[in-house]
C-alpha positions as CSV (number, residue, x, y, z in Angstrom):
1,M,-14.5,170.7,-43.5
2,N,-13.4,172.5,-40.8
3,S,-10.3,170.3,-39.9
4,C,-9.3,172.0,-36.1
5,I,-9.2,169.7,-33.3
6,V,-11.1,170.4,-29.6
7,L,-7.7,169.1,-26.9
8,D,-10.7,167.8,-24.6
9,G,-8.7,168.0,-21.5
10,R,-11.6,166.6,-19.4
11,K,-12.2,163.4,-22.2
12,V,-8.3,162.7,-21.8
13,A,-8.8,162.9,-17.6
14,D,-11.4,161.2,-17.8
15,E,-9.8,158.8,-19.7
16,S,-6.3,158.4,-17.5
17,N,-8.5,158.5,-14.3
18,S,-10.3,155.9,-15.1
19,K,-6.6,153.8,-15.3
20,L,-5.5,155.6,-11.9
21,S,-8.4,154.1,-10.7
22,L,-7.1,150.4,-11.0
23,K,-4.2,151.8,-10.1
24,A,-4.4,152.8,-6.7
25,S,-6.8,149.7,-6.0
26,T,-4.0,147.9,-7.2
27,L,-1.6,149.7,-4.6
28,E,-4.1,149.1,-1.9
29,K,-4.4,145.6,-2.2
30,Q,-1.0,144.9,-2.3
31,F,0.4,147.3,0.0
32,G,-2.9,147.3,2.6
33,R,-3.4,151.3,1.9
34,K,-4.2,153.1,-0.9
35,P,-1.6,156.4,-2.0
36,C,-2.1,159.3,0.1
37,L,-1.4,163.2,-0.5
38,A,-0.8,165.3,1.9
39,A,-2.1,169.4,1.3
40,I,-1.2,172.1,3.5
41,L,-4.0,175.1,3.1
42,V,-2.3,177.9,5.0
43,G,-5.1,180.8,6.0
44,D,-8.0,181.8,4.9
45,D,-8.1,182.5,1.4
46,P,-11.5,181.3,0.1
47,A,-10.1,180.5,-3.8
48,S,-7.6,178.6,-2.0
49,A,-10.3,176.4,0.1
50,T,-12.2,176.0,-3.2
51,Y,-9.1,174.1,-4.9
52,I,-8.2,172.2,-2.1
53,A,-11.4,170.9,-2.4
54,M,-11.6,170.4,-5.9
55,K,-8.2,168.6,-5.3
56,E,-9.7,166.5,-2.4
57,K,-12.8,165.0,-4.4
58,A,-10.6,164.3,-7.6
59,C,-8.6,162.3,-5.3
60,E,-10.7,160.3,-3.6
61,S,-13.0,159.7,-6.6
62,V,-9.8,157.7,-7.6
63,G,-8.8,155.7,-4.5
64,V,-6.5,158.2,-3.4
65,K,-6.4,159.2,0.4
66,T,-5.9,162.9,0.9
67,K,-5.3,164.2,4.4
68,T,-5.8,168.2,4.0
69,F,-3.6,170.2,7.4
70,K,-5.3,173.5,7.2
71,E,-3.3,176.4,9.2
72,S,-4.0,179.5,10.7
73,Q,-3.0,182.8,9.3
74,D,-0.8,183.4,11.7
75,S,1.1,180.4,11.1
76,T,5.3,181.5,10.7
77,T,7.6,180.0,7.7
78,E,9.2,177.8,10.7
79,D,5.5,176.5,11.5
80,I,5.0,175.4,7.8
81,L,8.8,173.9,7.6
82,D,8.3,172.1,10.7
83,L,4.7,170.5,9.6
84,I,6.7,169.5,5.8
85,E,9.1,168.2,7.4
86,S,7.2,165.5,9.1
87,L,5.1,164.7,6.7
88,N,8.8,164.0,4.6
89,Q,9.2,161.5,7.8
90,D,5.4,159.6,7.3
91,N,5.9,156.5,5.4
92,K,2.0,157.0,5.0
93,I,2.1,160.0,3.1
94,D,3.1,159.7,-0.8
95,G,2.9,163.4,-1.8
96,I,3.1,166.7,-0.3
97,L,1.1,169.8,-1.7
98,L,1.1,173.1,-0.1
99,Q,-1.4,175.2,-1.7
100,H,-0.4,178.5,-3.5
101,P,-0.2,181.1,-2.4
102,V,0.6,181.4,0.8
103,P,0.1,184.5,3.5
104,K,2.2,187.1,3.3
105,G,5.3,186.9,5.6
106,I,5.5,183.4,5.3
107,D,8.8,182.4,2.7
108,E,6.7,180.4,0.1
109,L,9.9,178.7,-1.7
110,S,11.8,178.2,1.8
111,C,8.9,175.8,2.2
112,F,8.5,174.3,-1.2
113,N,12.0,173.1,-1.3
114,K,11.8,171.8,2.1
115,I,9.8,169.1,0.3
116,A,11.4,165.6,0.1
117,I,11.9,165.2,-3.7
118,E,10.3,162.1,-4.0
119,K,7.2,163.6,-2.8
120,D,7.5,166.7,-4.7
121,V,4.1,165.6,-6.7
122,D,3.5,169.3,-7.4
123,G,6.3,169.8,-9.0
124,V,7.9,173.1,-7.3
125,T,11.1,172.6,-5.8
126,T,14.1,174.1,-7.0
127,K,16.1,170.8,-7.5
128,G,12.9,169.4,-9.4
129,F,13.0,172.8,-11.6
130,G,16.6,171.8,-11.9
131,N,16.3,168.3,-12.6
132,I,13.4,169.0,-15.0
133,V,15.6,171.5,-17.3
134,M,18.7,169.1,-17.0
135,G,16.2,166.3,-18.2
136,I,16.7,164.1,-15.4
137,D,13.4,161.9,-14.0
138,S,11.7,164.0,-11.6
139,F,8.2,165.0,-10.8
140,G,7.1,167.9,-13.3
141,S,4.5,171.4,-11.9
142,C,1.0,169.7,-13.0
143,T,0.0,172.3,-15.4
144,P,2.7,172.2,-18.0
145,L,3.3,168.4,-17.6
146,G,-0.5,168.6,-17.6
147,I,-0.3,170.0,-21.1
148,M,2.8,167.8,-22.6
149,R,0.5,164.4,-21.9
150,L,-2.8,166.6,-23.4
151,L,-0.4,167.3,-26.3
152,E,1.1,163.3,-25.9
153,A,-2.4,162.0,-26.4
154,Y,-3.0,164.1,-29.2
155,N,0.1,162.6,-31.1
156,I,0.8,166.0,-31.2
157,D,4.6,165.9,-32.3
158,C,6.6,169.1,-30.6
159,T,10.0,168.4,-32.6
160,G,11.2,171.0,-34.7
161,K,8.3,173.2,-34.0
162,L,8.6,176.7,-33.0
163,A,6.8,177.0,-29.3
164,L,6.1,180.3,-27.9
165,I,5.4,180.4,-24.1
166,I,3.7,183.8,-23.0
167,G,4.2,183.9,-19.3
168,R,7.2,182.9,-16.7
169,S,6.5,181.6,-13.8
170,Q,8.1,179.7,-11.9
171,I,5.4,176.9,-11.9
172,L,4.1,176.9,-15.5
173,G,5.9,179.3,-17.9
174,K,9.5,178.2,-16.9
175,P,9.1,174.6,-16.8
176,M,6.4,174.9,-19.8
177,A,9.4,176.1,-21.9
178,A,11.6,173.2,-20.4
179,M,9.3,170.6,-21.3
180,L,8.6,171.4,-24.9
181,L,12.7,172.3,-25.2
182,N,13.2,168.6,-24.0
183,K,10.4,167.4,-26.9
184,N,12.7,169.1,-29.3
185,A,10.6,172.1,-29.9
186,T,12.4,175.5,-30.4
187,T,11.1,177.5,-27.3
188,I,10.8,181.6,-26.8
189,T,9.4,182.3,-23.6
190,A,7.4,186.0,-23.8
191,H,6.7,188.3,-20.8
192,S,5.3,191.9,-19.9
193,R,8.8,193.3,-21.3
194,T,8.6,191.6,-24.5
195,E,8.6,194.5,-27.3
196,N,7.3,192.3,-30.2
197,L,4.4,189.9,-29.1
198,D,2.7,190.5,-32.3
199,E,5.4,189.4,-34.5
200,L,5.9,186.3,-32.7
201,L,2.5,185.2,-32.1
202,H,2.4,184.7,-36.2
203,Q,5.3,183.3,-35.9
204,A,4.5,180.3,-33.8
205,D,3.6,176.9,-34.6
206,I,2.1,176.6,-30.6
207,V,1.3,179.2,-28.6
208,V,0.9,178.3,-24.6
209,A,-0.8,181.3,-23.2
210,A,-0.2,181.5,-19.3
211,L,-0.2,185.2,-18.5
212,G,-3.0,185.6,-16.2
213,K,-5.0,188.5,-18.1
214,P,-8.4,187.7,-19.2
215,N,-8.6,187.5,-23.3
216,F,-5.3,189.5,-23.3
217,I,-4.2,187.7,-26.6
218,D,-6.7,188.0,-29.8
219,C,-6.5,185.3,-31.9
220,R,-6.7,186.7,-34.9
221,K,-2.9,187.3,-34.5
222,L,-1.9,184.0,-34.4
223,K,-0.4,182.0,-37.3
224,K,-2.7,180.1,-39.4
225,G,-2.5,176.3,-38.6
226,S,-0.6,176.5,-35.2
227,I,-1.5,174.8,-32.2
228,L,-2.9,176.8,-29.2
229,I,-2.9,176.0,-25.8
230,D,-5.0,178.5,-23.4
231,A,-3.7,178.2,-19.6
232,G,-5.2,180.7,-18.5
233,Y,-9.0,180.8,-16.5
234,H,-10.9,183.6,-15.2
235,P,-14.4,182.8,-13.5
236,K,-15.1,186.1,-13.0
237,D,-15.3,186.6,-16.6
238,K,-15.6,183.2,-17.9
239,C,-12.6,183.3,-20.3
240,G,-8.7,182.4,-20.6
241,D,-5.9,184.4,-21.8
242,V,-7.0,184.5,-25.4
243,N,-10.3,186.3,-27.0
244,M,-10.9,182.9,-28.7
245,S,-14.0,184.3,-31.2
246,G,-13.2,183.3,-34.9
247,I,-10.5,180.2,-32.8
248,E,-11.8,177.4,-35.5
249,D,-11.0,179.3,-38.7
250,I,-7.6,180.0,-37.7
251,V,-5.9,177.3,-35.9
252,S,-5.6,173.4,-36.1
253,A,-6.0,172.5,-32.3
254,Y,-6.6,174.2,-29.4
255,T,-7.8,173.6,-25.7
256,P,-11.0,175.2,-24.6
257,V,-11.6,177.3,-21.5
258,P,-12.7,175.9,-19.3
259,G,-12.5,172.2,-20.3
260,G,-9.0,172.0,-21.7
261,V,-5.9,172.5,-19.3
262,G,-7.8,172.7,-16.3
263,P,-8.9,168.9,-15.9
264,M,-5.1,167.8,-17.0
265,T,-3.8,170.1,-14.1
266,I,-5.6,167.7,-11.5
267,N,-5.4,164.7,-13.0
268,T,-1.4,165.3,-13.5
269,L,-1.7,165.5,-9.6
270,I,-3.1,162.4,-9.0
271,Y,-0.9,160.8,-11.8
272,N,2.2,162.4,-9.5
273,T,0.9,160.6,-6.7
274,I,0.2,157.4,-7.6
275,E,4.0,157.4,-9.3
276,A,5.9,158.5,-6.2
277,M,3.7,155.9,-4.1
278,E,5.0,153.0,-6.4
279,K,8.9,154.6,-6.9
280,R,9.1,155.0,-3.0
281,I,7.8,150.7,-2.8
282,N,9.7,149.9,-5.7
283,V,6.6,148.6,-7.4
């Protein structure tokens, strides 16, 4: 009998959204307004516009208001910094999201760091990341935090497990390693210059694939009984970062693509936004 567990992010996100909808409704009744997320879209990248539309739809479905600021491709760093500062000062804005990537010529990190820490619901500021590393309460980047919430929903204990994170981006790989370490896993971060990746794959109890290359990892290289989190999604190829052929005979649990990590990322953005309002008004 096959005991492999499918870590169904869509199901967990839907269950969470039902609870978040009740929270948002309660907040609106108590304080006369909905939790509010400000989203900044700079330029005319179609993929970014699609992501923003998805986030707007998801927020509205649970009673979180969104205000989207569409800024010109020719915007300067100062333009975006000024906009973010105005949103920082707006008491009716609970969370601020700057859609990544911004056009060339804009200092993205400076713009991220301009976001007030209490409104950093996407977990992109340097201070927020530092807090996570130091074990200080802060909003985590939505994809890694969504993964942690998914593992928790399936009662997967990371204590003592060897976790391999493949990818070292500022908003996924690095915070993922910190969050797993905070949950008492032993973590290794692999990247493009890692020489013994196959050996590490064979040893790891938990593998988080976050490298952004379609079907780069062959699941047959994974340790028997390990847990696979595929954080990649490539719409053109309709796949993640891992070739899943035969996956159920190898691992004990895995995230499907799509329907695994993606729904948890958007759900976590909503989760953080509602929590930001609660913290700001001291519920």
